[in-house]
NUFIFI-216053 format. One record per atom (N, C-alpha, C): residue in one letter; atom name; x negated, y, z. Coordinates in pm, whole numbers, plus 50000, padded with zeros to 5 digits. Layout:
N
SITE aa at  east north    up
SITE  a CA     X     Y     Z
...
This chain:
247
SITE aa at  east north    up
SITE  m  N 16841 93255 66179
SITE  m CA 16810 93397 66153
SITE  m  C 16793 93400 66028
SITE  a  N 16849 93539 65967
SITE  a CA 16802 93581 65826
SITE  a  C 16646 93593 65784
SITE  n  N 16642 93610 65658
SITE  n CA 16484 93668 65610
SITE  n  C 16433 93785 65709
SITE  l  N 16336 93763 65778
SITE  l CA 16306 93886 65868
SITE  l  C 16254 93977 65811
SITE  a  N 16188 93981 65686
SITE  a CA 16136 94078 65618
SITE  a  C 16264 94189 65553
SITE  e  N 16393 94095 65553
SITE  e CA 16499 94196 65496
SITE  e  C 16565 94251 65601
SITE  l  N 16563 94191 65728
SITE  l CA 16605 94255 65868
SITE  l  C 16539 94376 65899
SITE  i  N 16402 94364 65926
SITE  i CA 16335 94481 65969
SITE  i  C 16247 94564 65857
SITE  g  N 16250 94501 65726
SITE  g CA 16171 94578 65619
SITE  g  C 16059 94523 65607
SITE  p  N 16005 94551 65479
SITE  p CA 15870 94490 65428
SITE  p  C 15768 94557 65478
SITE  l  N 15649 94503 65474
SITE  l CA 15536 94587 65557
SITE  l  C 15481 94674 65429
SITE  d  N 15427 94778 65482
SITE  d CA 15365 94889 65390
SITE  d  C 15218 94852 65368
SITE  e  N 15201 94753 65251
SITE  e CA 15059 94710 65242
SITE  e  C 14975 94804 65181
SITE  a  N 15044 94925 65148
SITE  a CA 14945 95068 65069
SITE  a  C 14879 95132 65187
SITE  g  N 14953 95134 65285
SITE  g CA 14908 95208 65423
SITE  g  C 14772 95145 65470
SITE  r  N 14712 95235 65567
SITE  r CA 14584 95197 65623
SITE  r  C 14621 95100 65768
SITE  g  N 14536 95028 65778
SITE  g CA 14522 94906 65879
SITE  g  C 14541 94783 65810
SITE  s  N 14536 94701 65916
SITE  s CA 14528 94571 65887
SITE  s  C 14665 94501 65892
SITE  l  N 14677 94389 65780
SITE  l CA 14848 94341 65764
SITE  l  C 14882 94275 65905
SITE  y  N 14765 94223 65970
SITE  y CA 14838 94164 66135
SITE  y  C 14877 94306 66204
SITE  a  N 14812 94405 66206
SITE  a CA 14866 94496 66280
SITE  a  C 14980 94563 66226
SITE  k  N 14989 94558 66105
SITE  k CA 15129 94629 66053
SITE  k  C 15255 94508 66110
SITE  l  N 15234 94413 66100
SITE  l CA 15338 94299 66149
SITE  l  C 15358 94301 66286
SITE  r  N 15248 94318 66341
SITE  r CA 15257 94342 66480
SITE  r  C 15353 94476 66526
SITE  d  N 15308 94584 66465
SITE  d CA 15380 94702 66498
SITE  d  C 15514 94672 66447
SITE  a  N 15559 94630 66334
SITE  a CA 15685 94608 66289
SITE  a  C 15771 94528 66374
SITE  l  N 15722 94419 66423
SITE  l CA 15779 94318 66526
SITE  l  C 15816 94405 66663
SITE  r  N 15708 94463 66696
SITE  r CA 15725 94528 66833
SITE  r  C 15844 94650 66815
SITE  d  N 15822 94735 66719
SITE  d CA 15933 94814 66680
SITE  d  C 16070 94778 66700
SITE  a  N 16098 94650 66615
SITE  a CA 16201 94578 66621
SITE  a  C 16268 94531 66761
SITE  i  N 16173 94496 66803
SITE  i CA 16207 94434 66970
SITE  i  C 16256 94572 67040
SITE  d  N 16167 94678 67057
SITE  d CA 16213 94802 67138
SITE  d  C 16345 94852 67083
SITE  r  N 16371 94853 66956
SITE  r CA 16492 94902 66896
SITE  r  C 16624 94810 66924
SITE  g  N 16606 94700 66973
SITE  g CA 16687 94604 66989
SITE  g  C 16751 94531 66844
SITE  v  N 16662 94528 66764
SITE  v CA 16706 94457 66633
SITE  v  C 16674 94302 66632
SITE  l  N 16570 94287 66744
SITE  l CA 16536 94145 66793
SITE  l  C 16585 94142 66922
SITE  k  N 16662 94049 66991
SITE  k CA 16727 94055 67100
SITE  k  C 16651 93974 67186
SITE  p  N 16684 94025 67337
SITE  p CA 16602 93907 67418
SITE  p  C 16655 93779 67432
SITE  q  N 16568 93687 67437
SITE  q CA 16577 93542 67433
SITE  q  C 16610 93487 67292
SITE  e  N 16594 93587 67187
SITE  e CA 16623 93544 67040
SITE  e  C 16500 93452 66989
SITE  a  N 16528 93342 66929
SITE  a CA 16418 93277 66876
SITE  a  C 16351 93320 66718
SITE  l  N 16233 93363 66704
SITE  l CA 16187 93422 66573
SITE  l  C 16163 93280 66485
SITE  p  N 16164 93299 66347
SITE  p CA 16145 93204 66254
SITE  p  C 16016 93122 66283
SITE  p  N 16002 93010 66224
SITE  p CA 15864 92953 66237
SITE  p  C 15760 93056 66163
SITE  e  N 15634 93008 66196
SITE  e CA 15518 93074 66160
SITE  e  C 15536 93079 66002
SITE  r  N 15533 92949 65946
SITE  r CA 15538 92929 65809
SITE  r  C 15632 93027 65725
SITE  d  N 15764 93023 65780
SITE  d CA 15867 93117 65745
SITE  d  C 15824 93261 65727
SITE  l  N 15776 93302 65858
SITE  l CA 15728 93435 65847
SITE  l  C 15655 93487 65750
SITE  a  N 15556 93412 65725
SITE  a CA 15429 93386 65627
SITE  a  C 15518 93407 65504
SITE  t  N 15616 93317 65459
SITE  t CA 15671 93327 65330
SITE  t  C 15754 93460 65321
SITE  d  N 15802 93486 65435
SITE  d CA 15913 93628 65423
SITE  d  C 15838 93756 65408
SITE  f  N 15704 93754 65459
SITE  f CA 15639 93882 65438
SITE  f  C 15508 93855 65360
SITE  a  N 15493 93731 65274
SITE  a CA 15392 93734 65195
SITE  a  C 15250 93762 65240
SITE  i  N 15239 93697 65364
SITE  i CA 15085 93686 65427
SITE  i  C 15074 93543 65451
SITE  s  N 14951 93558 65505
SITE  s CA 14894 93437 65551
SITE  s  C 14959 93362 65714
SITE  r  N 14944 93268 65712
SITE  r CA 14993 93211 65857
SITE  r  C 14875 93250 65953
SITE  i  N 14780 93277 65924
SITE  i CA 14665 93321 66020
SITE  i  C 14698 93449 66037
SITE  t  N 14740 93552 65944
SITE  t CA 14797 93682 65988
SITE  t  C 14905 93673 66086
SITE  v  N 14995 93588 66040
SITE  v CA 15125 93575 66127
SITE  v  C 15092 93546 66287
SITE  r  N 15005 93435 66300
SITE  r CA 14973 93412 66428
SITE  r  C 14896 93514 66519
SITE  k  N 14807 93575 66440
SITE  k CA 14724 93685 66511
SITE  k  C 14846 93782 66555
SITE  a  N 14917 93817 66471
SITE  a CA 15028 93927 66508
SITE  a  C 15107 93873 66631
SITE  l  N 15153 93754 66639
SITE  l CA 15245 93704 66753
SITE  l  C 15171 93677 66875
SITE  d  N 15031 93643 66871
SITE  d CA 14936 93635 66973
SITE  d  C 14917 93753 67031
SITE  a  N 14910 93857 66973
SITE  a CA 14917 94023 67031
SITE  a  C 15035 94052 67105
SITE  l  N 15144 94022 67052
SITE  l CA 15276 94031 67111
SITE  l  C 15298 93927 67231
SITE  v  N 15253 93809 67215
SITE  v CA 15264 93738 67358
SITE  v  C 15178 93810 67463
SITE  g  N 15061 93847 67440
SITE  g CA 14962 93889 67529
SITE  g  C 15031 94024 67587
SITE  e  N 15118 94096 67514
SITE  e CA 15168 94226 67550
SITE  e  C 15298 94207 67635
SITE  g  N 15344 94070 67649
SITE  g CA 15467 94042 67718
SITE  g  C 15599 94047 67632
SITE  r  N 15589 94088 67516
SITE  r CA 15712 94104 67438
SITE  r  C 15759 93974 67379
SITE  l  N 15694 93876 67342
SITE  l CA 15712 93755 67294
SITE  l  C 15639 93652 67403
SITE  t  N 15727 93528 67399
SITE  t CA 15693 93405 67502
SITE  t  C 15707 93293 67382
SITE  r  N 15608 93188 67424
SITE  r CA 15596 93065 67345
SITE  r  C 15661 92974 67455
SITE  r  N 15731 92881 67391
SITE  r CA 15806 92776 67478
SITE  r  C 15770 92645 67399
SITE  q  N 15710 92549 67483
SITE  q CA 15653 92422 67425
SITE  q  C 15744 92350 67350
SITE  g  N 15703 92305 67236
SITE  g CA 15823 92241 67168
SITE  g  C 15961 92299 67077
SITE  a  N 15949 92437 67137
SITE  a CA 16075 92520 67100
SITE  a  C 16038 92632 67025
SITE  g  N 15944 92694 67018
SITE  g CA 15889 92802 66943
SITE  g  C 15856 92930 67005
SITE  t  N 15862 93048 66949
SITE  t CA 15851 93172 66985
SITE  t  C 15959 93234 67010
SITE  f  N 15994 93305 67116
SITE  f CA 16100 93376 67140
SITE  f  C 16093 93520 67183
SITE  v  N 16190 93632 67179
SITE  v CA 16175 93753 67221
SITE  v  C 16169 93748 67385
SITE  a  N 16115 93809 67456
SITE  a CA 16082 93796 67617
SITE  a  C 16197 93916 67643
SITE  g  N 16295 93847 67758
SITE  g CA 16375 93927 67797
SITE  g  C 16334 93951 67937
SITE  r  N 16368 94071 67997
SITE  r CA 16326 94112 68124
SITE  r  C 16411 94030 68229
SITE  v  N 16341 93989 68334
SITE  v CA 16399 93892 68441
SITE  v  C 16462 93992 68544
SITE  e  N 16594 93932 68571
SITE  e CA 16684 94007 68700
SITE  e  C 16674 93908 68792
SITE  k  N 16609 93979 68895
SITE  k CA 16590 93893 69037
SITE  k  C 16701 93920 69137
SITE  q  N 16796 93862 69164
SITE  q CA 16889 93915 69279
SITE  q  C 16817 93906 69400
SITE  f  N 16834 94030 69469
SITE  f CA 16767 94017 69587
SITE  f  C 16852 93952 69712
SITE  s  N 17017 93944 69682
SITE  s CA 17093 93876 69767
SITE  s  C 17073 93722 69779
SITE  k  N 16998 93693 69677
SITE  k CA 16961 93521 69684
SITE  k  C 16843 93478 69736
SITE  l  N 16807 93393 69812
SITE  l CA 16710 93363 69871
SITE  l  C 16654 93238 69773
SITE  s  N 16577 93258 69646
SITE  s CA 16522 93149 69554
SITE  s  C 16385 93146 69534
SITE  s  N 16325 93081 69494
SITE  s CA 16186 93066 69451
SITE  s  C 16169 93112 69305
SITE  f  N 16063 93144 69276
SITE  f CA 16000 93179 69162
SITE  f  C 16045 93057 69031
SITE  s  N 16007 92950 69067
SITE  s CA 16024 92832 69012
SITE  s  C 16189 92808 68978
SITE  e  N 16251 92866 69064
SITE  e CA 16389 92831 69058
SITE  e  C 16451 92960 68959
SITE  d  N 16412 93054 68973
SITE  d CA 16452 93174 68907
SITE  d  C 16421 93156 68761
SITE  m  N 16308 93105 68739
SITE  m CA 16251 93082 68582
SITE  m  C 16318 92977 68503
SITE  a  N 16345 92865 68591
SITE  a CA 16398 92734 68565
SITE  a  C 16547 92760 68511
SITE  a  N 16614 92859 68595
SITE  a CA 16762 92901 68559
SITE  a  C 16763 92977 68428
SITE  r  N 16677 93043 68391
SITE  r CA 16670 93123 68251
SITE  r  C 16609 93040 68147
SITE  g  N 16576 92891 68181
SITE  g CA 16520 92808 68045
SITE  g  C 16353 92834 68026
SITE  r  N 16298 92922 68134
SITE  r CA 16168 92940 68117
SITE  r  C 16054 92849 68177
SITE  g  N 15954 92801 68106
SITE  g CA 15875 92719 68165
SITE  g  C 15786 92774 68266
SITE  v  N 15753 92684 68362
SITE  v CA 15709 92718 68494
SITE  v  C 15563 92660 68508
SITE  r  N 15456 92745 68548
SITE  r CA 15330 92698 68586
SITE  r  C 15259 92798 68675
SITE  s  N 15155 92731 68767
SITE  s CA 15073 92807 68813
SITE  s  C 14928 92822 68815
SITE  e  N 14839 92888 68825
SITE  e CA 14692 92891 68830
SITE  e  C 14626 92928 68956
SITE  w  N 14588 92834 69023
SITE  w CA 14542 92846 69148
SITE  w  C 14426 92920 69157
SITE  l  N 14440 93062 69273
SITE  l CA 14341 93116 69310
SITE  l  C 14238 93044 69423
SITE  s  N 14327 93016 69500
SITE  s CA 14279 92940 69622
SITE  s  C 14388 92860 69700
SITE  r  N 14353 92750 69774
SITE  r CA 14451 92699 69865
SITE  r  C 14383 92632 69970
SITE  a  N 14388 92651 70087
SITE  a CA 14320 92630 70182
SITE  a  C 14398 92626 70320
SITE  e  N 14341 92550 70417
SITE  e CA 14361 92565 70560
SITE  e  C 14293 92624 70642
SITE  g  N 14339 92709 70751
SITE  g CA 14243 92767 70835
SITE  g  C 14311 92815 70945
SITE  a  N 14270 92899 71043
SITE  a CA 14315 92941 71151
SITE  a  C 14381 93068 71143
SITE  v  N 14484 93098 71201
SITE  v CA 14572 93209 71180
SITE  v  C 14503 93337 71247
SITE  t  N 14499 93453 71132
SITE  t CA 14446 93573 71187
SITE  t  C 14519 93646 71258
SITE  p  N 14487 93739 71348
SITE  p CA 14558 93822 71414
SITE  p  C 14690 93890 71352
SITE  d  N 14693 93931 71220
SITE  d CA 14785 93978 71141
SITE  d  C 14881 93892 71109
SITE  e  N 14839 93754 71061
SITE  e CA 14935 93653 71052
SITE  e  C 15016 93613 71164
SITE  a  N 14920 93578 71290
SITE  a CA 14993 93535 71395
SITE  a  C 15128 93639 71435
SITE  l  N 15106 93786 71415
SITE  l CA 15208 93868 71458
SITE  l  C 15326 93845 71366
SITE  t  N 15293 93842 71233
SITE  t CA 15391 93813 71129
SITE  t  C 15470 93693 71133
SITE  l  N 15395 93599 71184
SITE  l CA 15442 93450 71174
SITE  l  C 15509 93419 71320
SITE  g  N 15461 93481 71446
SITE  g CA 15481 93478 71544
SITE  g  C 15406 93332 71606
SITE  l  N 15305 93348 71555
SITE  l CA 15216 93218 71610
SITE  l  C 15115 93256 71703
SITE  s  N 15065 93142 71803
SITE  s CA 14988 93166 71933
SITE  s  C 14833 93161 71836
SITE  p  N 14740 93238 71880
SITE  p CA 14602 93233 71855
SITE  p  C 14552 93093 71816
SITE  g  N 14461 93100 71715
SITE  g CA 14421 92971 71679
SITE  g  C 14515 92854 71609
SITE  s  N 14626 92883 71609
SITE  s CA 14719 92796 71526
SITE  s  C 14710 92792 71387
SITE  a  N 14715 92675 71338
SITE  a CA 14685 92635 71196
SITE  a  C 14768 92701 71097
SITE  v  N 14719 92739 70981
SITE  v CA 14826 92775 70875
SITE  v  C 14756 92731 70736
SITE  y  N 14839 92737 70636
SITE  y CA 14803 92712 70499
SITE  y  C 14816 92837 70434
SITE  r  N 14740 92863 70320
SITE  r CA 14748 92969 70237
SITE  r  C 14723 92943 70096
SITE  f  N 14823 92998 70022
SITE  f CA 14831 92943 69901
SITE  f  C 14840 93073 69799
SITE  n  N 14735 93098 69727
SITE  n CA 14716 93201 69657
SITE  n  C 14691 93151 69492
SITE  r  N 14767 93243 69414
SITE  r CA 14792 93176 69278
SITE  r  C 14867 93293 69176
SITE  i  N 14829 93269 69036
SITE  i CA 14895 93342 68957
SITE  i  C 15016 93250 68894
SITE  r  N 15143 93325 68904
SITE  r CA 15246 93257 68866
SITE  r  C 15297 93294 68712
SITE  y  N 15340 93192 68624
SITE  y CA 15341 93213 68474
SITE  y  C 15490 93173 68456
SITE  a  N 15541 93223 68338
SITE  a CA 15679 93182 68290
SITE  a  C 15615 93171 68114
SITE  d  N 15650 93063 68061
SITE  d CA 15638 93035 67923
SITE  d  C 15475 93088 67886
SITE  d  N 15375 93055 67957
SITE  d CA 15248 93112 67950
SITE  d  C 15223 93243 67961
SITE  l  N 15312 93309 68011
SITE  l CA 15287 93481 68041
SITE  l  C 15276 93496 68164
SITE  p  N 15164 93556 68240
SITE  p CA 15132 93579 68372
SITE  p  C 15209 93672 68420
SITE  m  N 15341 93651 68518
SITE  m CA 15439 93737 68559
SITE  m  C 15410 93785 68715
SITE  a  N 15300 93718 68803
SITE  a CA 15325 93762 68919
SITE  a  C 15192 93702 69018
SITE  l  N 15123 93775 69091
SITE  l CA 15048 93717 69183
SITE  l  C 15115 93716 69311
SITE  e  N 15065 93579 69379
SITE  e CA 15153 93536 69504
SITE  e  C 15041 93495 69600
SITE  y  N 15064 93532 69721
SITE  y CA 14965 93525 69826
SITE  y  C 15057 93479 69968
SITE  a  N 15072 93319 69979
SITE  a CA 15167 93294 70067
SITE  a  C 15089 93256 70199
SITE  t  N 15139 93259 70308
SITE  t CA 15083 93185 70424
SITE  t  C 15204 93111 70512
SITE  i  N 15161 92972 70521
SITE  i CA 15279 92878 70593
SITE  i  C 15215 92858 70696
SITE  p  N 15301 92817 70840
SITE  p CA 15230 92750 70954
SITE  p  C 15201 92638 70910
SITE  g  N 15094 92592 70990
SITE  g CA 15074 92447 71001
SITE  g  C 15171 92334 71031
SITE  f  N 15284 92375 71110
SITE  f CA 15365 92275 71119
SITE  f  C 15491 92241 71037
SITE  a  N 15456 92329 70919
SITE  a CA 15581 92334 70810
SITE  a  C 15536 92232 70706
SITE  l  N 15412 92196 70681
SITE  l CA 15361 92120 70582
SITE  l  C 15272 92013 70614
SITE  d  N 15235 91920 70549
SITE  d CA 15137 91822 70570
SITE  d  C 15025 91833 70462
SITE  g  N 14968 91933 70483
SITE  g CA 14846 91971 70387
SITE  g  C 14895 92057 70252
SITE  t  N 14780 92116 70186
SITE  t CA 14777 92195 70095
SITE  t  C 14800 92116 69975
SITE  d  N 14786 92002 69936
SITE  d CA 14808 91922 69828
SITE  d  C 14954 91882 69817
SITE  v  N 15040 91906 69890
SITE  v CA 15188 91874 69899
SITE  v  C 15245 91985 69789
SITE  v  N 15197 92099 69770
SITE  v CA 15241 92214 69704
SITE  v  C 15192 92180 69558
SITE  d  N 15280 92178 69444
SITE  d CA 15244 92174 69332
SITE  d  C 15280 92272 69253
SITE  t  N 15394 92283 69200
SITE  t CA 15467 92407 69118
SITE  t  C 15529 92485 69212
SITE  s  N 15622 92442 69293
SITE  s CA 15717 92510 69377
SITE  s  C 15670 92502 69538
SITE  l  N 15647 92612 69598
SITE  l CA 15610 92611 69737
SITE  l  C 15762 92578 69811
SITE  y  N 15865 92625 69773
SITE  y CA 16002 92600 69851
SITE  y  C 16053 92465 69828
SITE  a  N 16002 92403 69724
SITE  a CA 16028 92259 69684
SITE  a  C 15940 92168 69790
SITE  a  N 15824 92216 69817
SITE  a CA 15743 92144 69925
SITE  a  C 15825 92148 70065
SITE  l  N 15847 92292 70095
SITE  l CA 15907 92297 70220
SITE  l  C 16044 92232 70237
SITE  e  N 16119 92242 70126
SITE  e CA 16257 92157 70152
SITE  e  C 16196 91995 70181
SITE  a  N 16133 91951 70103
SITE  a CA 16097 91819 70149
SITE  a  C 16048 91788 70268
SITE  s  N 15979 91895 70331
SITE  s CA 15950 91843 70473
SITE  s  C 16064 91915 70571
SITE  g  N 16170 91938 70525
SITE  g CA 16261 92005 70612
SITE  g  C 16254 92128 70661
SITE  m  N 16191 92212 70594
SITE  m CA 16126 92328 70668
SITE  m  C 16157 92458 70557
SITE  r  N 16255 92425 70467
SITE  r CA 16278 92547 70378
SITE  r  C 16345 92653 70448
SITE  p  N 16304 92794 70418
SITE  p CA 16358 92900 70496
SITE  p  C 16526 92930 70446
SITE  v  N 16589 92977 70541
SITE  v CA 16755 92980 70504
SITE  v  C 16747 93110 70500
SITE  r  N 16692 93224 70555
SITE  r CA 16704 93370 70529
SITE  r  C 16572 93422 70529
SITE  a  N 16589 93552 70483
SITE  a CA 16416 93613 70467
SITE  a  C 16465 93781 70484
SITE  l  N 16339 93847 70531
SITE  l CA 16347 93987 70523
SITE  l  C 16241 93996 70416
SITE  q  N 16283 94115 70330
SITE  q CA 16211 94152 70222
SITE  q  C 16189 94300 70203
SITE  r  N 16066 94339 70170
SITE  r CA 16027 94488 70136
SITE  r  C 15980 94492 70005
SITE  l  N 16023 94613 69933
SITE  l CA 15956 94624 69801
SITE  l  C 15914 94778 69775
SITE  r  N 15810 94788 69716
SITE  r CA 15771 94927 69663
SITE  r  C 15706 94904 69546
SITE  a  N 15690 95023 69479
SITE  a CA 15623 95046 69360
SITE  a  C 15490 95062 69378
SITE  v  N 15402 95005 69283
SITE  v CA 15254 94988 69292
SITE  v  C 15177 95021 69159
SITE  s  N 15058 95053 69140
SITE  s CA 14979 95047 69052
SITE  s  C 14881 94930 69026
SITE  f  N 14868 94847 68946
SITE  f CA 14772 94744 68967
SITE  f  C 14610 94793 68967
SITE  t  N 14535 94741 69076
SITE  t CA 14412 94764 69066
SITE  t  C 14351 94666 68950
SITE  p  N 14204 94731 68890
SITE  p CA 14138 94659 68776
SITE  p  C 14154 94518 68812
SITE  e  N 14137 94461 68913
SITE  e CA 14126 94319 68938
SITE  e  C 14255 94251 68941
SITE  q  N 14352 94295 68984
SITE  q CA 14489 94269 68973
SITE  q  C 14546 94241 68817
SITE  a  N 14491 94384 68772
SITE  a CA 14541 94385 68614
SITE  a  C 14467 94270 68534
SITE  k  N 14352 94238 68556
SITE  k CA 14236 94148 68468
SITE  k  C 14342 93992 68514
SITE  l  N 14385 93976 68628
SITE  l CA 14456 93832 68614
SITE  l  C 14596 93849 68556
SITE  l  N 14653 93963 68551
SITE  l CA 14784 93943 68496
SITE  l  C 14773 94010 68345
SITE  k  N 14664 94024 68277
SITE  k CA 14654 94056 68151
SITE  k  C 14730 94173 68123
SITE  v  N 14725 94295 68197
SITE  v CA 14762 94410 68184
SITE  v  C 14664 94512 68198
SITE  e  N 14695 94647 68174
SITE  e CA 14584 94746 68184
SITE  e  C 14600 94786 68333
SITE  a  N 14472 94824 68360
SITE  a CA 14449 94874 68482
SITE  a  C 14532 95008 68522
SITE  g  N 14589 95013 68632
SITE  g CA 14682 95133 68638
SITE  g  C 14812 95102 68613
SITE  a  N 14860 94995 68543
SITE  a CA 14996 94952 68489
SITE  a  C 15103 94946 68641
SITE  p  N 15212 94974 68589
SITE  p CA 15315 94983 68721
SITE  p  C 15358 94820 68726
SITE  g  N 15378 94819 68875
SITE  g CA 15410 94684 68914
SITE  g  C 15481 94699 69036
SITE  l  N 15540 94587 69086
SITE  l CA 15627 94577 69215
SITE  l  C 15578 94495 69320
SITE  f  N 15573 94544 69441
SITE  f CA 15478 94453 69555
SITE  f  C 15623 94451 69647
SITE  i  N 15600 94301 69686
SITE  i CA 15718 94268 69760
SITE  i  C 15647 94183 69872
SITE  e  N 15685 94227 70005
SITE  e CA 15669 94142 70123
SITE  e  C 15789 94047 70171
SITE  r  N 15758 93927 70202
SITE  r CA 15909 93851 70244
SITE  r  C 15833 93770 70340
SITE  r  N 15916 93761 70452
SITE  r CA 15918 93679 70566
SITE  r  C 16028 93585 70567
SITE  g  N 16011 93462 70552
SITE  g CA 16097 93361 70563
SITE  g  C 16157 93301 70682
SITE  f  N 16258 93241 70744
SITE  f CA 16304 93210 70881
SITE  f  C 16397 93056 70847
SITE  l  N 16360 92991 70965
SITE  l CA 16453 92863 70968
SITE  l  C 16569 92899 71035
SITE  d  N 16653 92815 71066
SITE  d CA 16786 92836 71118
SITE  d  C 16745 92861 71274
SITE  d  N 16645 92779 71336
SITE  d CA 16618 92839 71472
SITE  d  C 16539 92961 71486
SITE  g  N 16528 93045 71407
SITE  g CA 16473 93166 71409
SITE  g  C 16328 93181 71374
SITE  r  N 16243 93049 71387
SITE  r CA 16094 93040 71344
SITE  r  C 16070 93103 71201
SITE  a  N 15953 93176 71222
SITE  a CA 15904 93228 71082
SITE  a  C 15838 93107 71014
SITE  v  N 15874 93076 70885
SITE  v CA 15804 92971 70815
SITE  v  C 15732 93011 70695
SITE  e  N 15707 93137 70654
SITE  e CA 15679 93195 70527
SITE  e  C 15651 93330 70552
SITE  a  N 15521 93379 70514
SITE  a CA 15480 93514 70476
SITE  a  C 15414 93531 70354
SITE  t  N 15498 93596 70263
SITE  t CA 15427 93596 70124
SITE  t  C 15439 93735 70077
SITE  r  N 15313 93780 70004
SITE  r CA 15295 93903 69936
SITE  r  C 15280 93873 69774
SITE  s  N 15364 93939 69724
SITE  s CA 15375 93916 69569
SITE  s  C 15366 94062 69507
SITE  w  N 15297 94066 69385
SITE  w CA 15286 94155 69299
SITE  w  C 15342 94117 69146
SITE  y  N 15433 94182 69131
SITE  y CA 15526 94144 69006
SITE  y  C 15487 94243 68895
SITE  r  N 15485 94216 68758
SITE  r CA 15469 94282 68638
SITE  r  C 15571 94376 68637
SITE  g  N 15567 94517 68624
SITE  g CA 15681 94592 68629
SITE  g  C 15740 94607 68487
SITE  d  N 15677 94548 68399
SITE  d CA 15739 94563 68243
SITE  d  C 15810 94417 68230
SITE  a  N 15834 94330 68328
SITE  a CA 15909 94214 68316
SITE  a  C 16014 94172 68404
SITE  y  N 16036 94249 68494
SITE  y CA 16116 94241 68607
SITE  y  C 16207 94347 68648
SITE  d  N 16351 94305 68661
SITE  d CA 16432 94421 68747
SITE  d  C 16477 94339 68850
SITE  f  N 16493 94411 68976
SITE  f CA 16549 94368 69092
SITE  f  C 16688 94408 69109
SITE  v  N 16764 94339 69133
SITE  v CA 16910 94370 69144
SITE  v  C 16986 94336 69288
SITE  a  N 17061 94426 69349
SITE  a CA 17111 94393 69481
SITE  a  C 17249 94453 69461
SITE  e  N 17329 94368 69513
SITE  e CA 17492 94399 69521
SITE  e  C 17495 94462 69656
SITE  l  N 17593 94566 69624
SITE  l CA 17593 94658 69769
SITE  l  C 17760 94650 69768
SITE  n  N 17790 94652 69905
SITE  n CA 17946 94665 69947
SITE  n  C 17961 94767 70057
SITE  i  N 18080 94814 70059
SITE  i CA 18124 94912 70180
SITE  i  C 18237 94821 70240
SITE  r  N 18206 94837 70362
SITE  r CA 18297 94772 70438
SITE  r  C 18390 94863 70538
SITE  g  N 18523 94850 70539
SITE  g CA 18598 94938 70607
SITE  g  C 18634 94887 70749
C-alpha cells in the first residue's frame, strides 16, 4: 500500500480534537467511502506513525477504536485489515466456524455456559423429545478475528453427543464426529434491536440493529438434532438466498 497519508490526506493538526481522534475519523471516512477496501491490509503501525508524523501509541489508540467499532480486524501474525461484511448463504447448511474459515477469519468462542439437563416443554416440542429426555445446552459468544459477531444458544438432544466437553470451537464438527451432523434445516430470520445485556456482550450500542435466526437441524431419518437461536450483529452480516422460478 502507498503512503496512507498521501492516499487519504494528512491530519489537520491545527483543528480541535486529539490526534488519535483525527486519525480514527480519517480512517473511518476512508473505509466508509471505499478508499480502503474490505479485507485490505493496513500498513504496520510503525509505518502509519511515520506516514502521519505521530506516535505509535496514537496510532494504536485509533486502530483500537476502529477494531471496537467493527471496521477493522486484527489477525494473529498477519496484521490489521479492513473488516468486510460477511455474506451468509441461506441455501447452504454450514456452521459459523466453517463460514469464517472460508473467509480466512480466525474463529473462537467465549463460553457463557454449557451444561446437561432435562428437556424443557418448549425444547421437547421443538426437538420432538419425550419429557425427561436429556439435552445439552451450549451458550456462547462467537468471535471472528477477535470481533464479537454473534450470540448463540444451542440445544442438542442427549443421544447426539457424548457430553459437553466434546464441543470445542465447532458444534457441527462435534456432531459430525459422532455421526449426528444435520443434513437439512429449517430457519427463520427477523430483524431485532439488541437489549442492553446483548449489546454489552457484543460490544455494540444498546438498541443497535441485529438479526435473529432460529434454526432446527434434522438427520436423514427425520429426527431433530439441533435447536439454535442466534443473534447476529446487523453491521457485520448480509444474508443471501438464491431464488429460482420453476415452470
